[in-house]
mmCIF file as Biopython writes it, N, C-alpha, C and O atoms, coordinates in Angstrom:
data_model
#
loop_
_atom_site.group_PDB
_atom_site.id
_atom_site.type_symbol
_atom_site.label_atom_id
_atom_site.label_alt_id
_atom_site.label_comp_id
_atom_site.label_asym_id
_atom_site.label_entity_id
_atom_site.label_seq_id
_atom_site.pdbx_PDB_ins_code
_atom_site.Cartn_x
_atom_site.Cartn_y
_atom_site.Cartn_z
_atom_site.occupancy
_atom_site.B_iso_or_equiv
_atom_site.auth_seq_id
_atom_site.auth_asym_id
_atom_site.pdbx_PDB_model_num
ATOM 1   N N  . MET A ? 1  ? 176.137 -99.610  79.212  1.0 0.0 1  A 1 
ATOM 2   C CA . MET A ? 1  ? 175.600 -99.067  80.516  1.0 0.0 1  A 1 
ATOM 3   C C  . MET A ? 1  ? 176.742 -99.472  81.605  1.0 0.0 1  A 1 
ATOM 4   O O  . MET A ? 1  ? 177.042 -100.641 81.851  1.0 0.0 1  A 1 
ATOM 5   N N  . LEU A ? 2  ? 177.288 -98.422  82.172  1.0 0.0 2  A 1 
ATOM 6   C CA . LEU A ? 2  ? 178.345 -98.578  83.309  1.0 0.0 2  A 1 
ATOM 7   C C  . LEU A ? 2  ? 177.706 -98.773  84.577  1.0 0.0 2  A 1 
ATOM 8   O O  . LEU A ? 2  ? 177.010 -97.858  85.017  1.0 0.0 2  A 1 
ATOM 9   N N  . VAL A ? 3  ? 177.879 -100.114 85.394  1.0 0.0 3  A 1 
ATOM 10  C CA . VAL A ? 3  ? 177.307 -100.312 86.624  1.0 0.0 3  A 1 
ATOM 11  C C  . VAL A ? 3  ? 178.078 -99.738  87.673  1.0 0.0 3  A 1 
ATOM 12  O O  . VAL A ? 3  ? 179.294 -99.924  87.684  1.0 0.0 3  A 1 
ATOM 13  N N  . SER A ? 4  ? 177.587 -99.144  88.452  1.0 0.0 4  A 1 
ATOM 14  C CA . SER A ? 4  ? 177.932 -98.548  89.919  1.0 0.0 4  A 1 
ATOM 15  C C  . SER A ? 4  ? 177.630 -99.600  91.079  1.0 0.0 4  A 1 
ATOM 16  O O  . SER A ? 4  ? 176.541 -99.926  91.551  1.0 0.0 4  A 1 
ATOM 17  N N  . THR A ? 5  ? 179.203 -100.133 91.468  1.0 0.0 5  A 1 
ATOM 18  C CA . THR A ? 5  ? 179.105 -101.207 92.413  1.0 0.0 5  A 1 
ATOM 19  C C  . THR A ? 5  ? 180.118 -100.983 93.429  1.0 0.0 5  A 1 
ATOM 20  O O  . THR A ? 5  ? 180.964 -100.134 93.147  1.0 0.0 5  A 1 
ATOM 21  N N  . PRO A ? 6  ? 180.212 -101.596 94.611  1.0 0.0 6  A 1 
ATOM 22  C CA . PRO A ? 6  ? 181.492 -101.178 95.614  1.0 0.0 6  A 1 
ATOM 23  C C  . PRO A ? 6  ? 182.828 -101.609 94.601  1.0 0.0 6  A 1 
ATOM 24  O O  . PRO A ? 6  ? 183.850 -100.924 94.637  1.0 0.0 6  A 1 
ATOM 25  N N  . GLN A ? 7  ? 182.722 -102.745 93.744  1.0 0.0 7  A 1 
ATOM 26  C CA . GLN A ? 7  ? 183.771 -103.275 93.118  1.0 0.0 7  A 1 
ATOM 27  C C  . GLN A ? 7  ? 184.101 -102.013 92.174  1.0 0.0 7  A 1 
ATOM 28  O O  . GLN A ? 7  ? 185.163 -101.396 92.249  1.0 0.0 7  A 1 
ATOM 29  N N  . THR A ? 8  ? 183.115 -101.719 91.322  1.0 0.0 8  A 1 
ATOM 30  C CA . THR A ? 8  ? 183.556 -100.851 90.325  1.0 0.0 8  A 1 
ATOM 31  C C  . THR A ? 8  ? 184.362 -99.398  90.615  1.0 0.0 8  A 1 
ATOM 32  O O  . THR A ? 8  ? 185.354 -98.867  90.116  1.0 0.0 8  A 1 
ATOM 33  N N  . ARG A ? 9  ? 183.494 -99.066  91.593  1.0 0.0 9  A 1 
ATOM 34  C CA . ARG A ? 9  ? 184.016 -97.906  92.348  1.0 0.0 9  A 1 
ATOM 35  C C  . ARG A ? 9  ? 185.304 -98.083  92.789  1.0 0.0 9  A 1 
ATOM 36  O O  . ARG A ? 9  ? 186.094 -97.184  92.503  1.0 0.0 9  A 1 
ATOM 37  N N  . THR A ? 10 ? 185.728 -99.072  93.448  1.0 0.0 10 A 1 
ATOM 38  C CA . THR A ? 10 ? 186.915 -99.478  93.795  1.0 0.0 10 A 1 
ATOM 39  C C  . THR A ? 10 ? 187.998 -99.484  92.698  1.0 0.0 10 A 1 
ATOM 40  O O  . THR A ? 10 ? 189.036 -98.824  92.740  1.0 0.0 10 A 1 
ATOM 41  N N  . LEU A ? 11 ? 187.677 -100.188 91.863  1.0 0.0 11 A 1 
ATOM 42  C CA . LEU A ? 11 ? 188.513 -100.173 90.594  1.0 0.0 11 A 1 
ATOM 43  C C  . LEU A ? 11 ? 188.983 -98.958  90.126  1.0 0.0 11 A 1 
ATOM 44  O O  . LEU A ? 11 ? 190.156 -98.766  89.803  1.0 0.0 11 A 1 
ATOM 45  N N  . ASN A ? 12 ? 187.856 -97.909  90.069  1.0 0.0 12 A 1 
ATOM 46  C CA . ASN A ? 12 ? 188.100 -96.495  89.493  1.0 0.0 12 A 1 
ATOM 47  C C  . ASN A ? 12 ? 188.779 -95.931  90.321  1.0 0.0 12 A 1 
ATOM 48  O O  . ASN A ? 12 ? 189.383 -94.975  89.834  1.0 0.0 12 A 1 
ATOM 49  N N  . ARG A ? 13 ? 189.020 -96.150  91.746  1.0 0.0 13 A 1 
ATOM 50  C CA . ARG A ? 13 ? 189.860 -95.242  92.643  1.0 0.0 13 A 1 
ATOM 51  C C  . ARG A ? 13 ? 191.302 -95.709  92.451  1.0 0.0 13 A 1 
ATOM 52  O O  . ARG A ? 13 ? 192.287 -94.971  92.450  1.0 0.0 13 A 1 
ATOM 53  N N  . ALA A ? 14 ? 191.295 -97.047  92.288  1.0 0.0 14 A 1 
ATOM 54  C CA . ALA A ? 14 ? 192.562 -97.735  91.757  1.0 0.0 14 A 1 
ATOM 55  C C  . ALA A ? 14 ? 193.161 -97.310  90.682  1.0 0.0 14 A 1 
ATOM 56  O O  . ALA A ? 14 ? 194.386 -97.195  90.670  1.0 0.0 14 A 1 
ATOM 57  N N  . LEU A ? 15 ? 192.419 -97.016  89.636  1.0 0.0 15 A 1 
ATOM 58  C CA . LEU A ? 15 ? 192.905 -96.557  88.155  1.0 0.0 15 A 1 
ATOM 59  C C  . LEU A ? 15 ? 193.147 -95.304  88.633  1.0 0.0 15 A 1 
ATOM 60  O O  . LEU A ? 15 ? 194.208 -94.891  88.164  1.0 0.0 15 A 1 
ATOM 61  N N  . GLU A ? 16 ? 192.579 -94.450  89.428  1.0 0.0 16 A 1 
ATOM 62  C CA . GLU A ? 16 ? 193.361 -93.177  89.358  1.0 0.0 16 A 1 
ATOM 63  C C  . GLU A ? 16 ? 194.453 -92.999  90.180  1.0 0.0 16 A 1 
ATOM 64  O O  . GLU A ? 16 ? 195.285 -92.159  89.835  1.0 0.0 16 A 1 
ATOM 65  N N  . ARG A ? 17 ? 194.670 -93.822  91.527  1.0 0.0 17 A 1 
ATOM 66  C CA . ARG A ? 17 ? 195.961 -94.027  92.152  1.0 0.0 17 A 1 
ATOM 67  C C  . ARG A ? 17 ? 197.118 -94.614  91.092  1.0 0.0 17 A 1 
ATOM 68  O O  . ARG A ? 17 ? 198.256 -94.146  91.117  1.0 0.0 17 A 1 
ATOM 69  N N  . CYS A ? 18 ? 196.804 -95.496  90.317  1.0 0.0 18 A 1 
ATOM 70  C CA . CYS A ? 18 ? 197.804 -95.939  89.346  1.0 0.0 18 A 1 
ATOM 71  C C  . CYS A ? 18 ? 198.291 -95.297  88.225  1.0 0.0 18 A 1 
ATOM 72  O O  . CYS A ? 18 ? 199.396 -95.557  87.748  1.0 0.0 18 A 1 
ATOM 73  N N  . GLY A ? 19 ? 197.327 -94.254  87.659  1.0 0.0 19 A 1 
ATOM 74  C CA . GLY A ? 19 ? 197.587 -93.155  86.652  1.0 0.0 19 A 1 
ATOM 75  C C  . GLY A ? 19 ? 197.123 -93.804  85.385  1.0 0.0 19 A 1 
ATOM 76  O O  . GLY A ? 19 ? 197.683 -93.449  84.348  1.0 0.0 19 A 1 
ATOM 77  N N  . GLY A ? 20 ? 196.195 -94.687  85.326  1.0 0.0 20 A 1 
ATOM 78  C CA . GLY A ? 20 ? 195.941 -95.271  84.074  1.0 0.0 20 A 1 
ATOM 79  C C  . GLY A ? 20 ? 195.436 -96.587  84.146  1.0 0.0 20 A 1 
ATOM 80  O O  . GLY A ? 20 ? 195.405 -97.244  85.187  1.0 0.0 20 A 1 
ATOM 81  N N  . GLU A ? 21 ? 194.945 -97.067  82.784  1.0 0.0 21 A 1 
ATOM 82  C CA . GLU A ? 21 ? 194.374 -98.691  82.586  1.0 0.0 21 A 1 
ATOM 83  C C  . GLU A ? 21 ? 195.877 -99.420  82.565  1.0 0.0 21 A 1 
ATOM 84  O O  . GLU A ? 21 ? 196.081 -100.376 83.312  1.0 0.0 21 A 1 
ATOM 85  N N  . ILE A ? 22 ? 196.756 -98.997  81.811  1.0 0.0 22 A 1 
ATOM 86  C CA . ILE A ? 22 ? 197.807 -99.916  81.639  1.0 0.0 22 A 1 
ATOM 87  C C  . ILE A ? 22 ? 198.554 -100.295 83.017  1.0 0.0 22 A 1 
ATOM 88  O O  . ILE A ? 22 ? 198.876 -101.448 83.304  1.0 0.0 22 A 1 
ATOM 89  N N  . ALA A ? 23 ? 198.765 -99.269  83.757  1.0 0.0 23 A 1 
ATOM 90  C CA . ALA A ? 23 ? 199.444 -99.391  84.975  1.0 0.0 23 A 1 
ATOM 91  C C  . ALA A ? 23 ? 198.513 -100.149 86.158  1.0 0.0 23 A 1 
ATOM 92  O O  . ALA A ? 23 ? 199.056 -100.656 87.139  1.0 0.0 23 A 1 
ATOM 93  N N  . LEU A ? 24 ? 197.510 -100.167 86.023  1.0 0.0 24 A 1 
ATOM 94  C CA . LEU A ? 24 ? 196.420 -101.048 86.925  1.0 0.0 24 A 1 
ATOM 95  C C  . LEU A ? 24 ? 196.480 -102.568 86.390  1.0 0.0 24 A 1 
ATOM 96  O O  . LEU A ? 24 ? 196.589 -103.547 87.128  1.0 0.0 24 A 1 
ATOM 97  N N  . ALA A ? 25 ? 196.393 -102.601 85.016  1.0 0.0 25 A 1 
ATOM 98  C CA . ALA A ? 25 ? 196.196 -103.964 84.479  1.0 0.0 25 A 1 
ATOM 99  C C  . ALA A ? 25 ? 197.521 -104.636 85.071  1.0 0.0 25 A 1 
ATOM 100 O O  . ALA A ? 25 ? 197.432 -105.694 85.692  1.0 0.0 25 A 1 
ATOM 101 N N  . LYS A ? 26 ? 198.797 -103.982 84.861  1.0 0.0 26 A 1 
ATOM 102 C CA . LYS A ? 26 ? 199.921 -104.468 85.333  1.0 0.0 26 A 1 
ATOM 103 C C  . LYS A ? 26 ? 199.881 -104.693 86.589  1.0 0.0 26 A 1 
ATOM 104 O O  . LYS A ? 26 ? 200.202 -105.795 87.034  1.0 0.0 26 A 1 
ATOM 105 N N  . ALA A ? 27 ? 199.481 -103.688 87.372  1.0 0.0 27 A 1 
ATOM 106 C CA . ALA A ? 27 ? 199.540 -104.081 88.945  1.0 0.0 27 A 1 
ATOM 107 C C  . ALA A ? 27 ? 198.603 -105.314 89.277  1.0 0.0 27 A 1 
ATOM 108 O O  . ALA A ? 27 ? 198.995 -106.173 90.068  1.0 0.0 27 A 1 
ATOM 109 N N  . LEU A ? 28 ? 197.455 -105.390 88.713  1.0 0.0 28 A 1 
ATOM 110 C CA . LEU A ? 28 ? 196.784 -106.763 88.913  1.0 0.0 28 A 1 
ATOM 111 C C  . LEU A ? 28 ? 196.864 -107.812 88.151  1.0 0.0 28 A 1 
ATOM 112 O O  . LEU A ? 28 ? 196.027 -108.714 88.169  1.0 0.0 28 A 1 
ATOM 113 N N  . GLY A ? 29 ? 197.928 -107.788 87.380  1.0 0.0 29 A 1 
ATOM 114 C CA . GLY A ? 29 ? 198.188 -108.990 86.541  1.0 0.0 29 A 1 
ATOM 115 C C  . GLY A ? 29 ? 197.331 -109.570 85.508  1.0 0.0 29 A 1 
ATOM 116 O O  . GLY A ? 29 ? 197.385 -110.756 85.183  1.0 0.0 29 A 1 
ATOM 117 N N  . VAL A ? 30 ? 196.438 -108.593 84.935  1.0 0.0 30 A 1 
ATOM 118 C CA . VAL A ? 30 ? 195.633 -109.036 83.931  1.0 0.0 30 A 1 
ATOM 119 C C  . VAL A ? 30 ? 195.756 -108.119 82.746  1.0 0.0 30 A 1 
ATOM 120 O O  . VAL A ? 30 ? 196.570 -107.196 82.762  1.0 0.0 30 A 1 
ATOM 121 N N  . THR A ? 31 ? 194.830 -108.391 81.536  1.0 0.0 31 A 1 
ATOM 122 C CA . THR A ? 31 ? 195.035 -107.558 80.445  1.0 0.0 31 A 1 
ATOM 123 C C  . THR A ? 31 ? 194.153 -106.531 80.631  1.0 0.0 31 A 1 
ATOM 124 O O  . THR A ? 31 ? 193.284 -106.567 81.503  1.0 0.0 31 A 1 
ATOM 125 N N  . ILE A ? 32 ? 194.343 -105.429 79.719  1.0 0.0 32 A 1 
ATOM 126 C CA . ILE A ? 32 ? 193.565 -104.513 79.570  1.0 0.0 32 A 1 
ATOM 127 C C  . ILE A ? 32 ? 191.866 -104.528 79.371  1.0 0.0 32 A 1 
ATOM 128 O O  . ILE A ? 32 ? 190.941 -103.868 79.843  1.0 0.0 32 A 1 
ATOM 129 N N  . GLU A ? 33 ? 191.972 -105.535 78.507  1.0 0.0 33 A 1 
ATOM 130 C CA . GLU A ? 33 ? 190.717 -105.950 77.864  1.0 0.0 33 A 1 
ATOM 131 C C  . GLU A ? 33 ? 189.652 -106.636 79.024  1.0 0.0 33 A 1 
ATOM 132 O O  . GLU A ? 33 ? 188.435 -106.460 78.972  1.0 0.0 33 A 1 
ATOM 133 N N  . VAL A ? 34 ? 190.309 -107.414 80.036  1.0 0.0 34 A 1 
ATOM 134 C CA . VAL A ? 34 ? 189.792 -107.991 81.052  1.0 0.0 34 A 1 
ATOM 135 C C  . VAL A ? 34 ? 189.532 -106.885 82.195  1.0 0.0 34 A 1 
ATOM 136 O O  . VAL A ? 34 ? 188.403 -106.782 82.675  1.0 0.0 34 A 1 
ATOM 137 N N  . LEU A ? 35 ? 190.572 -106.073 82.620  1.0 0.0 35 A 1 
ATOM 138 C CA . LEU A ? 35 ? 190.142 -104.762 83.274  1.0 0.0 35 A 1 
ATOM 139 C C  . LEU A ? 35 ? 189.031 -103.938 82.804  1.0 0.0 35 A 1 
ATOM 140 O O  . LEU A ? 35 ? 188.157 -103.569 83.589  1.0 0.0 35 A 1 
ATOM 141 N N  . SER A ? 36 ? 189.017 -103.602 81.459  1.0 0.0 36 A 1 
ATOM 142 C CA . SER A ? 36 ? 188.028 -102.994 80.739  1.0 0.0 36 A 1 
ATOM 143 C C  . SER A ? 36 ? 186.453 -103.587 80.942  1.0 0.0 36 A 1 
ATOM 144 O O  . SER A ? 36 ? 185.494 -102.814 80.937  1.0 0.0 36 A 1 
ATOM 145 N N  . GLY A ? 37 ? 186.318 -104.864 81.098  1.0 0.0 37 A 1 
ATOM 146 C CA . GLY A ? 37 ? 185.312 -105.637 81.490  1.0 0.0 37 A 1 
ATOM 147 C C  . GLY A ? 37 ? 184.824 -105.271 82.923  1.0 0.0 37 A 1 
ATOM 148 O O  . GLY A ? 37 ? 183.661 -104.955 83.171  1.0 0.0 37 A 1 
ATOM 149 N N  . TRP A ? 38 ? 185.663 -105.332 83.692  1.0 0.0 38 A 1 
ATOM 150 C CA . TRP A ? 38 ? 185.407 -105.345 85.006  1.0 0.0 38 A 1 
ATOM 151 C C  . TRP A ? 38 ? 185.175 -103.743 85.625  1.0 0.0 38 A 1 
ATOM 152 O O  . TRP A ? 38 ? 184.678 -103.478 86.719  1.0 0.0 38 A 1 
ATOM 153 N N  . LEU A ? 39 ? 185.547 -103.018 84.873  1.0 0.0 39 A 1 
ATOM 154 C CA . LEU A ? 39 ? 185.319 -101.602 85.096  1.0 0.0 39 A 1 
ATOM 155 C C  . LEU A ? 39 ? 183.894 -101.169 84.354  1.0 0.0 39 A 1 
ATOM 156 O O  . LEU A ? 39 ? 183.387 -100.078 84.615  1.0 0.0 39 A 1 
ATOM 157 N N  . ALA A ? 40 ? 183.435 -101.861 83.648  1.0 0.0 40 A 1 
ATOM 158 C CA . ALA A ? 40 ? 182.031 -101.868 82.855  1.0 0.0 40 A 1 
ATOM 159 C C  . ALA A ? 40 ? 180.981 -102.561 83.670  1.0 0.0 40 A 1 
ATOM 160 O O  . ALA A ? 40 ? 179.802 -102.236 83.527  1.0 0.0 40 A 1 
ATOM 161 N N  . GLY A ? 41 ? 181.333 -103.489 84.508  1.0 0.0 41 A 1 
ATOM 162 C CA . GLY A ? 41 ? 180.439 -104.002 85.457  1.0 0.0 41 A 1 
ATOM 163 C C  . GLY A ? 41 ? 180.367 -105.470 85.573  1.0 0.0 41 A 1 
ATOM 164 O O  . GLY A ? 41 ? 179.627 -106.101 86.327  1.0 0.0 41 A 1 
ATOM 165 N N  . ASP A ? 42 ? 181.378 -106.020 84.585  1.0 0.0 42 A 1 
ATOM 166 C CA . ASP A ? 42 ? 181.494 -107.268 84.901  1.0 0.0 42 A 1 
ATOM 167 C C  . ASP A ? 42 ? 181.988 -108.033 86.220  1.0 0.0 42 A 1 
ATOM 168 O O  . ASP A ? 42 ? 182.826 -107.321 86.774  1.0 0.0 42 A 1 
ATOM 169 N N  . ASP A ? 43 ? 181.789 -109.143 86.877  1.0 0.0 43 A 1 
ATOM 170 C CA . ASP A ? 43 ? 181.994 -109.637 87.882  1.0 0.0 43 A 1 
ATOM 171 C C  . ASP A ? 43 ? 183.320 -109.641 87.990  1.0 0.0 43 A 1 
ATOM 172 O O  . ASP A ? 43 ? 184.111 -110.051 87.140  1.0 0.0 43 A 1 
ATOM 173 N N  . VAL A ? 44 ? 183.667 -109.002 89.448  1.0 0.0 44 A 1 
ATOM 174 C CA . VAL A ? 44 ? 185.144 -108.845 89.632  1.0 0.0 44 A 1 
ATOM 175 C C  . VAL A ? 44 ? 185.729 -110.066 90.747  1.0 0.0 44 A 1 
ATOM 176 O O  . VAL A ? 44 ? 185.188 -110.219 91.842  1.0 0.0 44 A 1 
ATOM 177 N N  . PRO A ? 45 ? 186.569 -110.660 90.425  1.0 0.0 45 A 1 
ATOM 178 C CA . PRO A ? 45 ? 186.958 -111.781 91.229  1.0 0.0 45 A 1 
ATOM 179 C C  . PRO A ? 45 ? 187.320 -111.131 92.632  1.0 0.0 45 A 1 
ATOM 180 O O  . PRO A ? 45 ? 187.850 -110.022 92.713  1.0 0.0 45 A 1 
ATOM 181 N N  . SER A ? 46 ? 186.994 -111.901 93.710  1.0 0.0 46 A 1 
ATOM 182 C CA . SER A ? 46 ? 187.335 -111.541 95.160  1.0 0.0 46 A 1 
ATOM 183 C C  . SER A ? 46 ? 188.867 -111.088 95.206  1.0 0.0 46 A 1 
ATOM 184 O O  . SER A ? 46 ? 189.211 -109.982 95.625  1.0 0.0 46 A 1 
ATOM 185 N N  . LYS A ? 47 ? 189.675 -111.978 94.771  1.0 0.0 47 A 1 
ATOM 186 C CA . LYS A ? 47 ? 191.206 -111.500 94.715  1.0 0.0 47 A 1 
ATOM 187 C C  . LYS A ? 47 ? 191.548 -110.393 94.086  1.0 0.0 47 A 1 
ATOM 188 O O  . LYS A ? 47 ? 192.403 -109.630 94.535  1.0 0.0 47 A 1 
ATOM 189 N N  . ILE A ? 48 ? 190.968 -110.213 93.079  1.0 0.0 48 A 1 
ATOM 190 C CA . ILE A ? 48 ? 191.261 -108.789 92.058  1.0 0.0 48 A 1 
ATOM 191 C C  . ILE A ? 48 ? 190.726 -107.472 93.408  1.0 0.0 48 A 1 
ATOM 192 O O  . ILE A ? 48 ? 191.422 -106.515 93.750  1.0 0.0 48 A 1 
ATOM 193 N N  . TYR A ? 49 ? 189.603 -107.750 93.851  1.0 0.0 49 A 1 
ATOM 194 C CA . TYR A ? 49 ? 188.823 -106.599 94.289  1.0 0.0 49 A 1 
ATOM 195 C C  . TYR A ? 49 ? 189.728 -106.322 95.526  1.0 0.0 49 A 1 
ATOM 196 O O  . TYR A ? 49 ? 189.869 -105.128 95.790  1.0 0.0 49 A 1 
ATOM 197 N N  . LEU A ? 50 ? 190.481 -107.377 96.476  1.0 0.0 50 A 1 
ATOM 198 C CA . LEU A ? 50 ? 190.949 -107.125 97.636  1.0 0.0 50 A 1 
ATOM 199 C C  . LEU A ? 50 ? 192.412 -106.443 97.054  1.0 0.0 50 A 1 
ATOM 200 O O  . LEU A ? 50 ? 192.987 -105.551 97.678  1.0 0.0 50 A 1 
ATOM 201 N N  . SER A ? 51 ? 192.873 -106.949 95.885  1.0 0.0 51 A 1 
ATOM 202 C CA . SER A ? 51 ? 194.032 -106.239 95.415  1.0 0.0 51 A 1 
ATOM 203 C C  . SER A ? 51 ? 193.928 -104.527 95.072  1.0 0.0 51 A 1 
ATOM 204 O O  . SER A ? 51 ? 194.802 -103.678 95.244  1.0 0.0 51 A 1 
ATOM 205 N N  . ALA A ? 52 ? 192.591 -104.367 94.550  1.0 0.0 52 A 1 
ATOM 206 C CA . ALA A ? 52 ? 192.263 -102.945 94.283  1.0 0.0 52 A 1 
ATOM 207 C C  . ALA A ? 52 ? 192.186 -102.220 95.547  1.0 0.0 52 A 1 
ATOM 208 O O  . ALA A ? 52 ? 192.738 -101.131 95.705  1.0 0.0 52 A 1 
ATOM 209 N N  . LEU A ? 53 ? 191.442 -102.872 96.539  1.0 0.0 53 A 1 
ATOM 210 C CA . LEU A ? 53 ? 191.209 -102.282 97.867  1.0 0.0 53 A 1 
ATOM 211 C C  . LEU A ? 53 ? 192.784 -101.942 98.507  1.0 0.0 53 A 1 
ATOM 212 O O  . LEU A ? 53 ? 192.889 -100.892 99.140  1.0 0.0 53 A 1 
ATOM 213 N N  . ASP A ? 54 ? 193.816 -102.680 98.375  1.0 0.0 54 A 1 
ATOM 214 C CA . ASP A ? 54 ? 195.190 -102.274 98.577  1.0 0.0 54 A 1 
ATOM 215 C C  . ASP A ? 54 ? 195.856 -101.261 97.924  1.0 0.0 54 A 1 
ATOM 216 O O  . ASP A ? 54 ? 196.539 -100.405 98.485  1.0 0.0 54 A 1 
ATOM 217 N N  . ILE A ? 55 ? 195.658 -101.354 96.736  1.0 0.0 55 A 1 
ATOM 218 C CA . ILE A ? 55 ? 196.029 -100.184 96.042  1.0 0.0 55 A 1 
ATOM 219 C C  . ILE A ? 55 ? 195.510 -98.883  96.265  1.0 0.0 55 A 1 
ATOM 220 O O  . ILE A ? 55 ? 196.186 -97.873  96.071  1.0 0.0 55 A 1 
ATOM 221 N N  . VAL A ? 56 ? 194.316 -98.867  96.672  1.0 0.0 56 A 1 
ATOM 222 C CA . VAL A ? 56 ? 193.683 -97.569  97.059  1.0 0.0 56 A 1 
ATOM 223 C C  . VAL A ? 56 ? 194.218 -97.285  98.530  1.0 0.0 56 A 1 
ATOM 224 O O  . VAL A ? 56 ? 194.651 -96.146  98.706  1.0 0.0 56 A 1 
ATOM 225 N N  . ALA A ? 57 ? 194.245 -98.055  99.483  1.0 0.0 57 A 1 
ATOM 226 C CA . ALA A ? 57 ? 194.594 -97.881  100.668 1.0 0.0 57 A 1 
ATOM 227 C C  . ALA A ? 57 ? 196.020 -97.326  100.643 1.0 0.0 57 A 1 
ATOM 228 O O  . ALA A ? 57 ? 196.254 -96.243  101.180 1.0 0.0 57 A 1 
ATOM 229 N N  . ILE A ? 58 ? 196.904 -97.977  100.086 1.0 0.0 58 A 1 
ATOM 230 C CA . ILE A ? 58 ? 198.270 -97.797  99.988  1.0 0.0 58 A 1 
ATOM 231 C C  . ILE A ? 58 ? 198.474 -96.161  99.393  1.0 0.0 58 A 1 
ATOM 232 O O  . ILE A ? 58 ? 199.323 -95.433  99.909  1.0 0.0 58 A 1 
ATOM 233 N N  . GLY A ? 59 ? 197.675 -95.723  98.354  1.0 0.0 59 A 1 
ATOM 234 C CA . GLY A ? 59 ? 197.481 -94.515  97.699  1.0 0.0 59 A 1 
ATOM 235 C C  . GLY A ? 59 ? 197.126 -93.570  98.686  1.0 0.0 59 A 1 
ATOM 236 O O  . GLY A ? 59 ? 197.663 -92.463  98.735  1.0 0.0 59 A 1 
ATOM 237 N N  . SER A ? 60 ? 196.067 -94.020  99.642  1.0 0.0 60 A 1 
ATOM 238 C CA . SER A ? 60 ? 195.647 -92.958  100.657 1.0 0.0 60 A 1 
ATOM 239 C C  . SER A ? 60 ? 196.635 -92.415  101.626 1.0 0.0 60 A 1 
ATOM 240 O O  . SER A ? 60 ? 196.652 -91.315  102.179 1.0 0.0 60 A 1 
ATOM 241 N N  . LEU A ? 61 ? 197.595 -93.589  101.730 1.0 0.0 61 A 1 
ATOM 242 C CA . LEU A ? 61 ? 198.289 -93.225  102.829 1.0 0.0 61 A 1 
ATOM 243 C C  . LEU A ? 61 ? 199.475 -92.396  102.571 1.0 0.0 61 A 1 
ATOM 244 O O  . LEU A ? 61 ? 200.321 -92.228  103.449 1.0 0.0 61 A 1 
ATOM 245 N N  . GLY A ? 62 ? 199.582 -91.803  101.248 1.0 0.0 62 A 1 
ATOM 246 C CA . GLY A ? 62 ? 200.543 -90.716  100.639 1.0 0.0 62 A 1 
ATOM 247 C C  . GLY A ? 62 ? 201.793 -91.431  100.449 1.0 0.0 62 A 1 
ATOM 248 O O  . GLY A ? 62 ? 201.841 -92.291  99.569  1.0 0.0 62 A 1 
ATOM 249 N N  . SER A ? 63 ? 202.963 -91.141  101.276 1.0 0.0 63 A 1 
ATOM 250 C CA . SER A ? 63 ? 204.439 -91.698  101.121 1.0 0.0 63 A 1 
ATOM 251 C C  . SER A ? 63 ? 204.726 -93.045  101.920 1.0 0.0 63 A 1 
ATOM 252 O O  . SER A ? 63 ? 205.754 -93.195  102.580 1.0 0.0 63 A 1 
ATOM 253 N N  . ALA A ? 64 ? 203.639 -94.103  101.796 1.0 0.0 64 A 1 
ATOM 254 C CA . ALA A ? 64 ? 204.113 -95.316  102.850 1.0 0.0 64 A 1 
ATOM 255 C C  . ALA A ? 64 ? 204.913 -95.921  101.955 1.0 0.0 64 A 1 
ATOM 256 O O  . ALA A ? 64 ? 204.922 -95.794  100.730 1.0 0.0 64 A 1 
ATOM 257 N N  . ASN A ? 65 ? 205.626 -96.628  102.696 1.0 0.0 65 A 1 
ATOM 258 C CA . ASN A ? 65 ? 206.759 -97.459  102.057 1.0 0.0 65 A 1 
ATOM 259 C C  . ASN A ? 65 ? 206.203 -98.813  101.514 1.0 0.0 65 A 1 
ATOM 260 O O  . ASN A ? 65 ? 206.005 -99.823  102.189 1.0 0.0 65 A 1 
ATOM 261 N N  . HIS A ? 66 ? 205.985 -98.655  100.159 1.0 0.0 66 A 1 
ATOM 262 C CA . HIS A ? 66 ? 205.683 -99.953  99.412  1.0 0.0 66 A 1 
ATOM 263 C C  . HIS A ? 66 ? 206.907 -100.474 98.617  1.0 0.0 66 A 1 
ATOM 264 O O  . HIS A ? 66 ? 207.583 -99.726  97.910  1.0 0.0 66 A 1 
ATOM 265 N N  . ASN A ? 67 ? 207.137 -101.692 98.757  1.0 0.0 67 A 1 
ATOM 266 C CA . ASN A ? 67 ? 208.171 -102.176 97.849  1.0 0.0 67 A 1 
ATOM 267 C C  . ASN A ? 67 ? 207.479 -103.213 96.949  1.0 0.0 67 A 1 
ATOM 268 O O  . ASN A ? 67 ? 206.610 -104.008 97.306  1.0 0.0 67 A 1 
ATOM 269 N N  . SER A ? 68 ? 207.945 -103.090 95.872  1.0 0.0 68 A 1 
ATOM 270 C CA . SER A ? 68 ? 207.250 -103.781 94.752  1.0 0.0 68 A 1 
ATOM 271 C C  . SER A ? 68 ? 208.119 -104.942 94.512  1.0 0.0 68 A 1 
ATOM 272 O O  . SER A ? 68 ? 207.837 -105.752 93.629  1.0 0.0 68 A 1 
#
């Protein structure tokens, strides 16, 4: 059963912004397996949650200047 929390909803929005699990896992610096666990409801570390919020915010700004 998938759990809906602010963290999982944010990760799902970040997933949409990145275009898939591989890209989001890379952006967060984790494996797809770890990311899949978080998307399924495992506890998301605060640092990862904040990174996902950044991804969502940057995506919502449209053409914001984002240097990798």
